[in-house]
C-alpha positions as CSV (number, residue, x, y, z in Angstrom):
1,M,-0.4,0.7,0.0
2,K,3.0,2.2,1.3
3,H,4.5,1.5,-2.7
4,Q,0.9,1.9,-4.5
5,K,1.1,5.5,-2.7
6,L,4.2,6.7,-3.1
7,H,3.8,5.6,-7.7
8,T,0.7,7.4,-7.1
9,K,2.5,10.9,-5.6
10,S,5.4,10.3,-8.5
11,L,3.3,9.9,-11.2
12,S,0.7,13.1,-9.9
13,N,4.1,15.0,-9.6
14,L,5.1,14.2,-13.5
15,L,1.8,15.0,-14.9
16,I,1.7,17.7,-13.2
17,L,5.8,18.9,-14.1
18,V,4.7,17.8,-18.1
19,T,1.6,20.8,-17.7
20,I,3.7,23.2,-17.2
21,F,6.0,22.7,-19.4
22,L,3.1,22.6,-22.0
23,L,2.5,26.0,-20.9
24,S,5.9,27.1,-20.6
25,T,6.0,26.5,-23.9
26,K,5.7,28.9,-26.4
27,W,4.4,28.4,-30.0
28,T,3.7,30.3,-33.2
29,I,-0.1,31.1,-33.1
30,A,-2.0,29.3,-36.0
31,Q,-5.3,31.5,-36.4
32,E,-8.3,29.0,-37.3
33,V,-9.2,28.7,-41.4
34,E,-11.0,32.1,-42.0
35,D,-12.1,31.1,-45.6
36,E,-15.1,28.6,-45.0
37,H,-13.9,27.3,-49.5
38,E,-11.0,25.3,-48.1
39,F,-12.8,22.9,-45.9
40,D,-16.1,21.2,-44.9
41,Y,-17.8,18.5,-42.7
42,I,-20.2,17.1,-45.1
43,K,-19.6,13.4,-44.0
44,G,-18.2,11.4,-46.8
45,S,-17.2,14.8,-49.1
46,E,-13.1,14.9,-50.0
47,K,-12.8,18.7,-47.7
48,G,-14.8,16.4,-44.9
49,P,-12.7,16.5,-40.8
50,S,-10.9,12.4,-41.9
51,H,-9.6,14.6,-44.8
52,W,-8.7,18.0,-43.3
53,G,-4.8,16.3,-43.1
54,E,-4.6,15.8,-46.5
55,L,-5.7,19.2,-47.5
56,K,-2.4,20.8,-46.5
57,K,0.7,20.3,-45.5
58,E,0.2,23.2,-42.6
59,W,-2.8,21.2,-41.6
60,K,-0.8,17.8,-41.0
61,A,-1.9,17.6,-37.0
62,C,-5.1,17.7,-38.3
63,K,-4.4,13.7,-39.0
64,N,-1.0,13.3,-37.7
65,G,-1.2,14.8,-34.2
66,R,-1.5,13.3,-31.0
67,M,-3.1,15.7,-29.5
68,Q,-6.2,16.7,-30.8
69,S,-9.8,18.2,-29.7
70,P,-12.2,17.9,-29.2
71,I,-12.7,14.5,-27.3
72,D,-15.0,12.7,-24.2
73,M,-14.4,13.6,-21.2
74,S,-15.9,10.5,-18.7
75,S,-15.4,10.8,-15.3
76,H,-13.0,7.8,-15.4
77,R,-10.6,9.3,-16.7
78,V,-10.5,12.8,-15.3
79,R,-8.6,13.5,-11.6
80,I,-10.1,15.8,-9.7
81,V,-7.2,19.1,-8.8
82,P,-8.9,21.2,-6.0
83,K,-5.6,23.2,-6.3
84,L,-6.4,24.3,-10.0
85,G,-8.6,26.8,-8.3
86,K,-11.2,29.4,-9.7
87,L,-10.8,30.7,-13.9
88,K,-10.4,34.0,-13.2
89,K,-11.5,36.0,-15.5
90,N,-11.1,39.5,-16.2
91,Y,-13.7,41.2,-19.5
92,K,-14.8,43.9,-20.0
93,P,-17.1,45.9,-22.9
94,H,-15.4,46.7,-26.7
95,N,-16.6,46.9,-30.0
96,A,-16.8,44.0,-32.0
97,T,-18.1,42.7,-34.7
98,I,-20.1,39.6,-36.5
99,K,-19.1,37.4,-39.3
100,N,-20.7,34.4,-40.9
101,R,-17.9,32.5,-41.9
102,G,-19.5,29.8,-43.5
103,H,-18.4,26.6,-41.5
104,D,-19.6,28.8,-38.4
105,I,-21.1,32.4,-37.1
106,Q,-18.0,34.5,-35.2
107,V,-18.1,37.0,-32.8
108,K,-15.0,39.4,-32.9
109,W,-13.9,42.1,-30.4
110,E,-11.8,45.0,-32.6
111,G,-10.0,46.0,-28.8
112,D,-8.9,44.7,-25.2
113,A,-12.0,42.9,-24.7
114,G,-10.2,41.5,-21.2
115,S,-9.3,38.5,-20.8
116,I,-8.6,35.4,-18.2
117,N,-5.3,34.3,-16.0
118,I,-4.1,30.3,-16.3
119,N,-1.3,30.0,-14.2
120,G,0.3,33.8,-14.4
121,T,0.0,34.5,-18.4
122,K,-2.9,36.6,-19.1
123,F,-4.7,35.1,-22.5
124,F,-7.4,37.8,-24.2
125,L,-9.9,37.4,-25.8
126,H,-9.9,36.8,-28.9
127,Q,-12.9,35.6,-30.7
128,A,-16.2,33.7,-30.2
129,H,-18.0,31.1,-32.6
130,W,-20.6,28.5,-32.0
131,H,-20.7,24.5,-32.5
132,S,-24.0,22.7,-33.5
133,P,-23.9,20.1,-31.8
134,S,-21.4,20.2,-29.4
135,E,-17.7,19.1,-30.3
136,H,-17.0,17.7,-26.7
137,T,-19.2,15.2,-24.7
138,I,-19.3,14.4,-21.2
139,N,-19.4,10.5,-20.2
140,G,-20.3,10.1,-24.1
141,R,-23.4,12.4,-24.4
142,R,-23.1,15.1,-26.8
143,Y,-24.5,18.4,-26.2
144,D,-26.6,20.3,-28.8
145,V,-24.0,23.5,-29.2
146,E,-20.8,24.9,-27.8
147,L,-19.8,28.0,-27.3
148,H,-16.0,28.7,-27.9
149,L,-14.4,31.2,-26.5
150,V,-10.7,32.1,-27.4
151,H,-8.4,33.7,-26.3
152,E,-4.4,34.4,-27.2
153,S,-1.1,35.2,-24.6
154,P,0.9,38.9,-25.6
155,K,3.0,37.5,-28.5
156,I,6.7,37.3,-27.3
157,N,8.8,37.8,-30.2
158,G,5.6,36.7,-32.8
159,K,5.4,33.7,-30.4
160,S,2.0,33.0,-28.1
161,K,-0.6,30.9,-26.9
162,I,-3.9,29.6,-26.7
163,A,-6.3,29.2,-24.3
164,V,-10.4,28.8,-25.1
165,I,-13.1,28.3,-23.2
166,G,-15.8,26.3,-24.1
167,I,-19.7,26.2,-22.6
168,L,-22.1,23.0,-23.7
169,Y,-25.8,23.9,-24.0
170,K,-28.5,21.6,-23.9
171,F,-32.3,23.1,-25.5
172,G,-34.2,25.1,-23.2
173,R,-34.9,28.7,-22.1
174,P,-33.2,30.7,-25.1
175,D,-29.5,31.7,-23.9
176,P,-29.9,35.6,-23.3
177,F,-26.4,36.1,-25.6
178,L,-27.4,34.3,-28.1
179,T,-31.0,36.6,-27.8
180,K,-29.0,39.7,-28.8
181,L,-27.3,38.5,-31.5
182,S,-30.1,37.1,-33.1
183,K,-31.3,40.0,-35.4
184,Y,-27.9,41.1,-36.9
185,I,-27.3,36.7,-37.0
186,K,-31.0,37.1,-39.7
187,V,-29.2,39.7,-41.6
188,L,-26.2,36.9,-42.2
189,V,-27.9,34.6,-43.5
190,N,-26.1,32.4,-46.8
191,T,-24.2,35.7,-46.6
192,E,-20.8,36.3,-46.3
193,A,-21.0,39.1,-44.9
194,E,-19.0,40.9,-41.6
195,M,-20.7,43.7,-40.3
196,S,-20.0,46.1,-37.0
197,I,-22.1,45.4,-34.0
198,G,-21.0,47.8,-31.4
199,V,-20.3,47.3,-28.0
200,V,-20.0,44.0,-26.2
201,N,-19.9,42.6,-22.9
202,P,-18.5,39.2,-23.0
203,S,-19.2,39.3,-19.2
204,K,-23.1,39.0,-20.7
205,I,-21.7,35.5,-21.7
206,K,-23.5,33.2,-18.2
207,F,-20.8,30.3,-16.6
208,G,-23.6,29.5,-14.5
209,G,-21.1,27.6,-12.2
210,K,-17.5,27.6,-11.2
211,K,-16.5,23.1,-11.9
212,Y,-15.1,22.8,-15.1
213,Y,-12.8,20.6,-17.1
214,R,-8.9,21.1,-18.5
215,Y,-6.8,20.1,-20.8
216,I,-4.2,20.4,-23.3
217,G,-5.7,19.4,-26.4
218,S,-5.9,21.5,-30.1
219,L,-8.0,23.8,-32.1
220,T,-11.5,21.6,-34.0
221,V,-10.5,22.7,-37.5
222,P,-7.7,23.3,-39.7
223,P,-5.2,23.7,-39.0
224,C,-5.6,21.7,-36.2
225,T,-2.8,23.3,-34.2
226,E,-1.9,20.9,-31.0
227,G,-1.2,22.9,-27.3
228,V,-4.4,24.3,-26.7
229,I,-5.8,24.3,-22.9
230,W,-8.9,23.9,-22.9
231,T,-11.0,25.0,-19.8
232,M,-14.7,23.1,-20.5
233,N,-17.2,24.5,-18.4
234,K,-18.8,21.8,-16.6
235,K,-22.0,23.4,-16.2
236,I,-25.1,23.1,-18.7
237,R,-26.5,25.8,-20.0
238,G,-30.1,26.3,-21.5
239,V,-30.4,27.8,-25.6
240,S,-33.6,27.5,-27.5
241,R,-34.4,25.2,-30.2
242,A,-35.3,28.2,-33.1
243,Q,-31.2,29.7,-31.6
244,V,-30.3,26.4,-32.8
245,K,-32.1,26.7,-35.9
246,L,-31.5,30.2,-36.8
247,L,-27.4,29.5,-36.6
248,R,-27.7,26.5,-38.3
249,E,-29.9,27.8,-41.6
250,A,-27.3,31.3,-41.6
251,V,-24.2,28.9,-42.1
252,H,-24.0,28.1,-45.8
253,D,-21.8,25.0,-45.5
254,H,-24.6,23.0,-46.8
255,A,-23.6,21.1,-44.2
256,E,-26.4,19.0,-40.9
257,K,-23.8,20.1,-38.6
258,N,-20.5,21.5,-37.8
259,A,-18.9,19.7,-35.0
260,R,-15.5,17.6,-35.6
261,P,-15.9,13.7,-33.9
262,L,-14.5,13.0,-31.9
263,Q,-10.4,12.7,-31.1
264,L,-8.1,9.9,-29.9
265,L,-7.0,10.4,-25.8
266,N,-3.3,9.2,-26.1
267,R,-3.0,9.4,-22.4
268,R,-3.4,12.7,-21.7
269,E,-4.9,14.0,-18.3
270,I,-7.9,15.9,-18.5
271,Q,-8.9,17.6,-14.5
272,L,-11.1,18.4,-13.0
273,Y,-11.4,21.6,-10.4
274,D,-14.0,21.1,-7.9
275,R,-13.3,23.1,-4.7
276,K,-15.9,20.9,-2.5
277,K,-13.7,17.3,-3.3
278,K,-10.2,16.7,-3.0
279,E,-8.1,14.5,-4.4
């Protein structure tokens, strides 16, 4: 028993060191592809998810990567880590635009809309977009919508890091944030336009809980860049069927969904912040 405890402690320390290494590593930020014609989500398509890694050499991680997203967050794979601490958010209102990227609807802040703090590093909010159905699953369950809040750290020597907050939604009451954006999304149905929507306060995006999952993964669209710090909110929020329908009608890539299939975990650790439970 004593030997087992020492082994567990050593393994835990190793995982912490690996995480620190990953969080301190700098890489050139590879933005999500904006051109809707370069890839799609259509099943059986030559430009579909199973072929993304073959379309361009810059996208090879989509096929060969070992730390790809999304993943299933199954209970038996999760380690509770109270020391992760409450997610530190410091968002503020700023001018934004909304754009139909063909594969999703994106809200992009034009300046400093605030940041999150992970292990002492600030990641500034860059944009938000929606996937339907959800990309990540919990214990095998796929939800109706997933919102991604994409952040990046300040560039040092032309390099920065990416951190994404994911929020899952199931059918229920309308989401207040989407309600405010609906009139703009309706204008963008089947168009490639980008329009200014004035000041948008990201603090209005409701999380509804303090528990979250944390793991190291990738962008879920080409170029599938790895090293992304994922923070998935554990609380499931509500979204109306009409809101989901509007998101899907607006996107004009002709796919029934814009969610990448689940990827292999490949021995990665999934952490869960829950201050009420011990490791």
